C-alpha positions in Angstrom: 1.3 -10.5 11.3 5.0 -9.6 11.1 6.7 -12.1 8.8 10.4 -12.9 10.2 11.6 -14.4 6.8 9.4 -12.9 4.1 11.6 -14.7 1.2 10.5 -18.0 2.7 7.0 -17.3 3.2 7.1 -16.4 -0.9 8.7 -19.4 -1.5 6.6 -21.7 0.7 3.0 -20.0 -0.7 4.2 -20.6 -4.4 5.2 -24.3 -3.4 1.7 -25.1 -1.8 -0.4 -23.4 -4.5 1.0 -25.1 -6.7 1.0 -28.7 -4.6 -3.0 -27.8 -4.6 -3.2 -27.2 -8.6 -4.5 -23.2 -8.0 -3.6 -21.1 -10.4 -3.0 -17.7 -8.6 -1.7 -17.9 -4.7 -1.3 -14.0 -3.5 1.4 -12.7 -0.8 2.0 -9.2 1.2 3.5 -7.1 -1.7 6.8 -5.5 -0.4 9.7 -4.6 -2.8 11.7 -7.3 -1.7 9.2 -9.8 -3.0 8.6 -7.8 -5.8 12.4 -7.9 -7.2 12.0 -11.6 -6.1 9.1 -12.3 -8.8 10.5 -10.2 -11.1 13.4 -12.9 -11.0 10.9 -15.6 -11.2 9.0 -14.6 -14.3 12.2 -13.4 -16.4 13.1 -17.1 -15.6 9.8 -18.4 -17.1 9.1 -20.3 -13.8 5.5 -18.2 -13.2 3.3 -16.5 -15.8 3.6 -12.8 -13.8 2.1 -11.5 -11.0 0.0 -8.1 -10.2 -0.6 -5.4 -7.4 -3.8 -5.9 -5.9 -5.7 -3.5 -4.1 -8.7 -4.1 -1.8 -10.2 -1.4 0.4 -9.3 -2.1 4.2 -6.6 -4.4 3.4 -2.9 -3.8 3.1 -1.5 -4.3 -0.4 -1.0 -7.9 -1.5 0.9 -9.6 -5.0 -1.2 -12.1 -7.0 1.0 -14.8 -8.7 -0.2 -16.4 -11.7 1.6 -19.8 -11.6 2.8 -21.5 -14.6 1.9 -25.5 -15.6 3.1 -27.1 -18.4 1.3 -30.2 -19.8 -0.9 -30.0 -15.8 2.1 -30.8 -13.9 4.0 -27.2 -11.6 6.7 -25.8 -13.9 8.7 -25.6 -11.0 9.5 -28.8 -10.2 11.6 -28.3 -6.8 11.8 -25.2 -4.6 14.0 -25.0 -1.4 15.7 -23.0 0.5 19.4 -23.5 1.1 20.2 -19.9 3.5 17.8 -19.3 6.4 18.2 -16.7 9.4 18.8 -19.2 11.4 21.5 -20.8 8.9 23.6 -18.2 6.8 25.3 -19.9 3.2 27.3 -17.6 1.7 28.2 -18.2 -2.4 30.6 -16.8 -4.5 29.4 -14.7 -7.4 31.1 -16.2 -10.4 
């Protein structure tokens, strides 16, 4: 199935996993998602991620969610710029 908004899909999977208290969630693998996950890991919002390959299935990333004292480290996860509504901001 084609996903029109891979960033929104990734954020929704992380948000839903944390609402359910899951230790890990999975998402289809892509270079865009890998770069976003690198930033989330570098900033300390997730423990890490690993690429998983299973026979007969496309590659996936398994994301380890991070909790502090039983509560998710990510308190709010909101997408501002979407494919239907672009929001631009200067850097600096």
